[in-house]
C-alpha positions as CSV (number, residue, x, y, z in Angstrom):
1,M,15.9,30.1,11.1
2,G,19.5,30.4,12.3
3,N,22.3,28.5,10.5
4,S,22.9,26.1,13.5
5,T,19.2,25.4,13.7
6,L,19.0,24.9,10.0
7,L,21.9,22.4,10.0
8,K,20.3,20.5,12.9
9,S,17.0,20.3,11.1
10,R,18.8,18.9,8.1
11,S,21.0,16.4,10.0
12,I,21.0,12.6,9.3
13,E,19.6,12.1,12.8
14,A,16.6,14.3,11.9
15,T,16.1,12.1,8.8
16,L,16.2,8.9,10.9
17,K,13.7,10.4,13.4
18,W,11.4,11.3,10.5
19,L,11.8,7.8,9.1
20,G,10.9,6.3,12.5
21,R,7.6,8.2,12.6
22,L,6.6,6.3,9.4
23,R,6.8,2.9,11.0
24,R,3.5,1.2,11.3
25,S,4.5,-2.1,13.1
26,E,6.9,-2.7,16.0
27,E,7.4,-6.3,15.1
28,Y,7.8,-6.1,11.3
29,P,9.3,-3.6,8.9
30,V,6.0,-2.0,7.9
31,F,6.5,1.6,6.9
32,A,4.2,4.1,5.3
33,F,5.6,5.7,2.1
34,S,4.9,9.1,3.5
35,A,3.0,10.7,6.4
36,N,-0.2,10.8,4.3
37,S,0.3,7.7,2.2
38,D,-0.1,3.9,2.8
39,A,2.3,1.2,3.7
40,T,3.2,-1.5,1.1
41,I,6.0,-3.9,0.5
42,F,7.6,-1.3,-1.8
43,S,7.7,1.2,1.1
44,T,9.2,-1.5,3.3
45,C,12.1,-1.9,0.9
46,F,12.7,1.8,0.7
47,A,12.7,2.1,4.4
48,I,15.4,-0.7,4.6
49,F,17.4,1.1,1.9
50,N,17.4,4.3,4.0
51,L,18.3,2.5,7.2
52,H,21.1,0.7,5.5
53,L,22.5,3.9,4.0
54,F,22.9,5.4,7.4
55,G,24.3,2.3,9.1
56,R,21.2,1.2,11.1
57,I,20.7,-2.3,9.7
58,D,23.6,-3.7,11.6
59,S,22.1,-2.7,14.9
60,L,19.1,-5.0,14.4
61,S,19.1,-8.1,16.6
62,P,19.3,-11.5,14.8
63,A,15.7,-12.2,15.8
64,E,14.5,-8.9,14.3
65,K,16.5,-9.4,11.1
66,S,14.9,-12.8,10.8
67,R,11.4,-11.4,11.1
68,W,12.2,-8.7,8.5
69,I,13.7,-11.3,6.1
70,G,10.6,-13.5,6.6
71,R,8.3,-10.6,5.9
72,I,9.9,-9.8,2.5
73,Q,10.1,-13.5,1.5
74,E,6.3,-13.8,2.0
75,F,5.9,-11.9,-1.3
76,Q,7.8,-14.4,-3.4
77,N,5.9,-16.6,-5.8
78,E,7.2,-20.1,-5.0
79,E,6.6,-21.5,-8.5
80,H,8.1,-18.8,-10.6
81,G,10.4,-17.0,-8.2
82,Y,9.4,-13.4,-8.8
83,F,8.0,-11.2,-6.0
84,E,4.4,-10.0,-6.3
85,P,2.8,-7.0,-4.6
86,S,-0.4,-8.0,-2.7
87,T,-2.2,-5.3,-4.7
88,V,-1.1,-3.9,-8.0
89,F,-1.4,-0.2,-8.4
90,H,0.6,0.3,-11.6
91,E,-0.9,0.0,-15.0
92,D,2.1,-2.0,-16.3
93,V,1.8,-5.2,-14.3
94,E,5.1,-6.6,-15.6
95,R,7.0,-3.5,-14.6
96,N,5.4,-3.5,-11.1
97,C,6.3,-7.2,-10.5
98,F,9.8,-7.0,-12.0
99,Q,10.6,-3.8,-10.1
100,L,9.4,-5.3,-6.8
101,T,11.5,-8.4,-7.4
102,C,14.6,-6.2,-7.8
103,F,13.8,-4.2,-4.7
104,C,13.2,-7.3,-2.6
105,L,16.4,-8.9,-3.8
106,S,18.3,-5.8,-2.8
107,A,16.6,-5.5,0.6
108,L,17.3,-9.2,1.4
109,D,20.9,-8.7,0.4
110,L,21.2,-5.8,2.8
111,L,19.8,-8.0,5.5
112,G,22.3,-10.8,4.8
113,A,19.8,-13.1,3.1
114,N,18.6,-14.3,-0.3
115,A,15.4,-15.1,-2.0
116,K,13.8,-18.2,-0.5
117,H,13.2,-19.8,-3.9
118,P,15.2,-19.8,-7.2
119,L,14.2,-17.3,-9.8
120,T,13.0,-20.0,-12.2
121,F,11.3,-17.4,-14.5
122,V,14.8,-16.3,-15.5
123,Y,15.4,-19.4,-17.6
124,Q,13.1,-18.1,-20.3
125,W,16.1,-15.9,-21.3
126,K,18.9,-18.4,-21.3
127,D,20.2,-17.7,-24.9
128,A,21.1,-14.7,-27.0
129,D,17.9,-14.8,-29.1
130,S,15.5,-14.8,-26.2
131,V,17.4,-11.8,-24.6
132,A,17.3,-9.8,-27.8
133,N,13.6,-10.6,-28.3
134,F,12.8,-9.4,-24.9
135,L,14.7,-6.1,-25.4
136,I,13.3,-5.5,-28.8
137,D,9.7,-6.2,-27.7
138,R,10.1,-3.6,-24.9
139,G,11.6,-1.0,-27.3
140,C,15.0,-0.9,-25.5
141,H,16.9,-0.3,-28.7
142,K,14.6,2.7,-29.5
143,G,14.8,4.3,-26.1
144,K,11.1,3.8,-25.5
145,G,9.9,5.4,-22.2
146,G,10.4,2.9,-19.4
147,S,12.5,0.5,-21.5
148,G,15.6,1.3,-19.6
149,N,14.0,0.0,-16.4
150,K,13.1,-3.2,-18.1
151,A,16.5,-3.7,-19.6
152,M,18.0,-3.2,-16.2
153,F,15.5,-5.6,-14.6
154,L,16.5,-8.3,-17.1
155,A,20.2,-7.9,-16.4
156,I,19.7,-8.0,-12.6
157,F,17.8,-11.2,-12.8
158,L,20.3,-12.9,-15.1
159,T,23.2,-11.7,-12.9
160,Y,21.6,-12.9,-9.7
161,E,20.9,-16.4,-11.0
162,Y,24.3,-16.6,-12.7
163,E,26.1,-15.6,-9.4
164,R,24.0,-18.1,-7.6
165,T,24.4,-21.1,-10.0
166,Q,27.4,-20.3,-12.2
167,D,25.3,-21.5,-15.1
168,E,27.4,-20.7,-18.3
169,N,24.1,-20.3,-20.3
170,L,23.2,-17.4,-18.1
171,L,26.6,-15.8,-18.6
172,E,26.1,-16.2,-22.3
173,A,22.8,-14.4,-21.9
174,I,24.4,-11.6,-20.0
175,N,27.1,-11.2,-22.7
176,S,24.3,-11.0,-25.3
177,W,22.6,-8.3,-23.3
178,F,25.8,-6.2,-23.5
179,D,26.2,-7.0,-27.2
180,F,22.7,-5.8,-27.9
181,H,23.2,-2.5,-26.0
182,D,26.7,-1.9,-27.5
183,S,25.3,-2.3,-31.0
184,H,22.3,0.1,-30.5
185,S,23.8,2.9,-28.4
186,N,23.5,6.4,-29.8
187,P,26.3,9.0,-30.0
188,H,25.5,10.3,-26.5
189,G,25.9,6.9,-24.9
190,F,22.1,6.4,-24.5
191,W,19.5,4.5,-26.5
192,G,17.1,5.8,-29.1
193,Q,17.6,8.1,-32.1
194,S,15.1,11.0,-31.6
195,R,16.2,14.4,-30.2
196,N,14.6,13.6,-26.9
197,D,16.9,10.5,-26.6
198,L,20.0,12.7,-26.7
199,H,19.0,14.9,-23.7
200,F,16.8,14.6,-20.5
201,H,14.8,11.6,-21.6
202,G,17.9,9.8,-23.0
203,L,19.8,10.2,-19.8
204,Q,17.0,9.3,-17.4
205,N,16.0,6.2,-19.5
206,G,19.5,5.1,-20.4
207,F,21.0,5.5,-16.9
208,H,19.4,2.2,-15.9
209,Q,21.6,0.3,-18.4
210,M,24.7,2.2,-17.3
211,V,24.2,0.8,-13.8
212,I,24.6,-2.7,-15.3
213,Y,27.7,-1.7,-17.2
214,E,29.2,-0.2,-14.0
215,Y,28.5,-3.4,-11.9
216,W,30.1,-5.6,-14.5
217,K,33.0,-3.2,-15.1
218,R,32.2,-2.9,-18.8
219,E,33.1,0.1,-20.9
220,I,30.1,2.4,-21.4
221,P,29.6,3.4,-25.0
222,G,30.0,7.2,-25.4
223,L,30.6,7.9,-21.8
224,E,32.4,11.2,-22.6
225,R,29.4,12.5,-24.6
226,A,27.0,11.3,-21.8
227,A,29.0,13.3,-19.3
228,D,28.8,16.3,-21.7
229,T,25.0,15.9,-21.7
230,A,24.7,15.7,-18.0
231,L,26.7,18.9,-17.5
232,R,24.5,20.7,-20.0
233,L,21.3,19.6,-18.1
234,Q,22.4,21.2,-14.8
235,D,20.4,24.4,-14.1
236,Q,21.6,27.5,-12.3
237,H,20.7,26.2,-8.9
238,G,22.6,22.9,-9.4
239,F,19.7,20.5,-10.2
240,F,19.3,18.3,-13.3
241,S,15.5,18.1,-13.7
242,P,13.5,19.8,-16.5
243,T,11.3,21.3,-13.8
244,P,12.4,23.7,-11.1
245,G,13.6,22.6,-7.7
246,G,15.0,19.3,-9.0
247,S,13.6,15.9,-8.8
248,A,15.0,12.8,-7.1
249,C,15.4,10.5,-10.1
250,P,16.8,13.0,-12.7
251,D,19.1,14.5,-10.1
252,Y,20.4,11.1,-9.0
253,D,20.7,9.7,-12.5
254,A,22.9,12.7,-13.7
255,I,25.0,12.8,-10.6
256,H,25.7,9.1,-10.6
257,L,26.6,9.2,-14.3
258,L,29.0,12.1,-13.7
259,L,30.6,10.1,-10.9
260,I,31.0,7.1,-13.2
261,A,32.8,9.4,-15.6
262,Y,34.8,11.1,-12.9
263,R,36.0,7.7,-11.5
264,N,36.7,6.0,-14.8
265,I,37.9,8.4,-17.5
266,N,40.2,11.4,-17.6
267,Y,37.7,13.8,-19.1
268,R,36.6,17.3,-18.0
269,R,37.4,16.4,-14.4
270,A,37.4,20.0,-13.2
271,D,34.0,20.7,-14.8
272,V,32.6,17.5,-13.4
273,E,33.9,18.3,-9.9
274,K,32.5,21.8,-10.0
275,S,29.2,20.5,-11.1
276,L,29.1,17.9,-8.3
277,R,29.9,20.5,-5.6
278,K,27.1,22.7,-6.8
279,A,24.7,19.7,-6.9
280,F,25.7,18.7,-3.3
281,E,24.8,22.1,-1.9
282,A,21.5,22.2,-3.9
283,L,20.4,18.7,-2.8
284,F,21.4,19.4,0.9
285,D,19.2,22.5,0.8
286,T,16.2,20.5,-0.3
287,C,15.9,18.7,3.0
288,D,12.6,19.5,4.7
289,D,12.3,20.8,8.3
290,N,11.1,17.3,9.3
291,G,14.3,15.7,8.1
292,G,12.8,14.0,5.0
293,F,13.1,14.9,1.3
294,C,10.4,15.6,-1.3
295,Q,10.1,15.7,-5.0
296,S,10.3,19.5,-5.2
297,R,9.1,22.5,-3.3
298,R,8.9,24.6,-6.5
299,R,6.1,23.1,-8.5
300,P,4.8,25.6,-11.0
301,S,1.1,26.1,-10.7
302,S,0.1,29.2,-12.7
303,L,1.0,31.2,-15.8
304,L,2.6,33.8,-13.6
305,D,4.9,31.0,-12.3
306,L,5.8,30.2,-15.9
307,L,6.9,33.8,-16.5
308,R,8.9,33.9,-13.3
309,L,10.8,30.7,-14.4
310,I,12.3,32.3,-17.5
311,P,15.8,32.4,-15.9
312,F,15.4,28.6,-15.2
313,Y,14.5,27.8,-18.8
314,V,17.6,29.5,-20.2
315,S,20.0,28.6,-17.4
316,N,22.1,26.2,-19.5
317,G,22.1,24.0,-22.5
318,G,21.0,26.0,-25.6
319,P,17.7,26.6,-27.3
320,Y,16.4,23.1,-27.5
321,L,16.8,22.5,-23.7
322,W,15.3,26.0,-23.0
323,Y,12.2,24.9,-25.0
324,Y,12.2,21.5,-23.3
325,R,12.1,23.0,-19.8
326,L,9.4,25.4,-20.8
327,R,7.3,22.6,-22.3
328,K,7.7,20.4,-19.2
329,C,6.7,23.3,-16.9
330,L,3.8,24.2,-19.1
331,G,2.6,20.6,-18.9
332,V,2.7,20.7,-15.1
333,V,0.6,23.8,-15.0
334,V,-1.9,22.6,-17.7
335,K,-2.4,19.2,-16.2
336,D,-2.7,20.7,-12.7
337,E,-2.0,17.3,-11.0
338,P,-0.7,18.1,-7.5
339,Y,-0.3,14.4,-6.7
340,I,2.4,12.0,-8.0
341,Y,1.4,8.4,-8.5
342,T,4.2,5.8,-8.9
343,G,2.2,2.5,-8.6
344,W,4.0,1.7,-5.4
345,T,1.2,2.7,-3.2
346,E,-2.5,3.4,-3.5
347,I,-2.3,6.9,-2.2
348,G,-0.2,9.4,-4.2
349,R,2.1,12.1,-2.7
350,T,2.2,15.8,-3.3
351,W,5.3,17.3,-4.8
352,D,6.4,18.9,-1.6
353,E,5.7,15.9,0.7
354,S,8.6,14.1,2.3
355,N,8.7,10.4,1.3
356,L,10.9,7.4,1.5
357,W,11.9,7.2,-2.2
358,D,12.9,10.8,-2.6
359,T,14.7,10.7,0.7
360,W,16.7,7.6,-0.3
361,F,17.6,8.9,-3.7
362,R,18.6,12.4,-2.6
363,C,20.6,11.1,0.4
364,S,22.3,8.5,-1.8
365,A,23.3,11.2,-4.2
366,L,24.7,13.3,-1.4
367,A,26.5,10.3,0.0
368,E,28.0,9.3,-3.4
369,I,29.4,12.8,-3.9
370,A,30.7,13.0,-0.4
371,N,32.6,9.7,-0.9
372,S,34.1,10.8,-4.2
373,I,35.4,14.3,-3.9
374,E,36.7,16.4,-1.0
375,L,34.1,18.7,0.5
376,E,34.6,21.5,3.0
377,D,31.7,19.9,5.0
378,N,30.1,16.6,4.0
379,Y,27.5,16.9,6.9
380,G,28.1,13.2,7.8
381,F,27.3,11.9,4.4
382,R,30.7,10.3,4.0
383,D,30.0,7.9,6.9
384,T,27.4,6.0,4.9
385,N,26.8,2.5,3.3
386,F,26.0,1.5,-0.2
387,H,24.5,-1.5,-2.0
388,Q,26.9,-4.1,-3.3
389,F,24.0,-5.9,-5.0
390,I,23.6,-5.1,-8.7
391,G,21.1,-2.4,-9.5
392,L,20.0,1.0,-8.1
393,G,22.0,2.0,-5.1
394,F,25.2,0.1,-6.1
395,F,28.3,2.2,-5.4
396,Q,31.8,1.7,-4.1
397,K,33.6,4.2,-1.9
398,I,37.0,5.6,-3.0
399,L,37.6,8.1,-0.1
C-alpha cells in the first residue's frame, strides 16, 4: 500500500465512514459495538463520543438531537436516578449500572442536555463517613482491581449533583473523597501497596482517580513518580500495554497521565515530549484499513510467538517489568481466549476487530497529544472536540 493510500485509509473521514456503517437505526442513535457485535445503550454512548470528538454532533438538527436525548433518557430509573442497561451482561451489576450512568450523563452533556430525573441515589453519600465506607468496602485504598473505576464513579455522581444543586453537604462529601485518596496514596501516586500497584496495574487502576483530581484542579499526590512510571512502561514501539501492539485503555491512561504532568509540572519535559511523539506515531499506525481501531493486531497465540516477543519483554523498565510482560503474554497464550468480553454487549469482540470503544480511546489519545505538543503532521487530530463533563474524555486544549 502506497503512503498516500495509507494515509487516506487512516484519515478521520475514513473513521467516520466506518462508524456510519455501524448504525442500525436511521431515527435513533442505535449503533453496533462492532461489525460482528450487537447494539446496546453502551455502544450508543460510544458512538456519540466518537461523533463529538470529530465535530459531528453540532451538525445534528434540533429534532434529531431531541430524539437522541430522549433515547438515552429512556434508560434512567425515575425513582433512584441511575441509568440501567436493558440487559446486564457484566458479572458486577453495580459496576455495570454505575458505568452506564456515567456514560449516559457524558453523552447527554455532549448533546446539550441533562438527566431527566435527579440522581437521588447520590444522597446516600452525603457525609465523610459514608464516602469513606464506600471506598473502603470497594478496596479503593488497597488498589483492588476495578476499585479505581468505582472511586471515579462516586466522584462523578457527587460532582454532578453538587454542580446541579450547590448542596454544601455534597461539597463536603467531595472534599472527603480527596482527603481519603490523599491519605492512602502510595509513593508512585497510585493506590495500593503491592509491587503490582506500583507499575502497570497501579497506573491503569489509579488513573481513574487522577481524572477527578484533574477536573477539580487538585494537586495529584506523587505526580512526578507517576510520570516516571508511565515512561518506564513504554515499549520499544511506543505503546504502554503489558501485551504487544498496545491496548486502548493502558495506552490512553499512560498518555493522559503524561499529559497531566507535561501541562502542570516542570519535570522531565523533554523525556515526556519524546515519549508522546513516539506514542502518537504508534497509535496512528494501529488504524485499520476500514478506518476503525482495534485492541491489538499482535495477540500472541503460541509458544513460538512468546519466543519472538523477547525484545518486547526487555524493551524498557527493568527485570520486574520484563517478567510482568512475559507473564501477561503467557497468560494470553495459555487461556487461548480470542474474544474480549467487557459486559457492554452480549457478543464479544476479537482482539483485531475494529470497535467503538478502542476507536474512541485511541483517537482521543491522538487528539490529546496533537493538542498539547507541536507535531510535524497531526493528521487532522488537532481539529477535535473534548468532553468538558467530569470523567473519561475530559480534556482542555492548550494549542
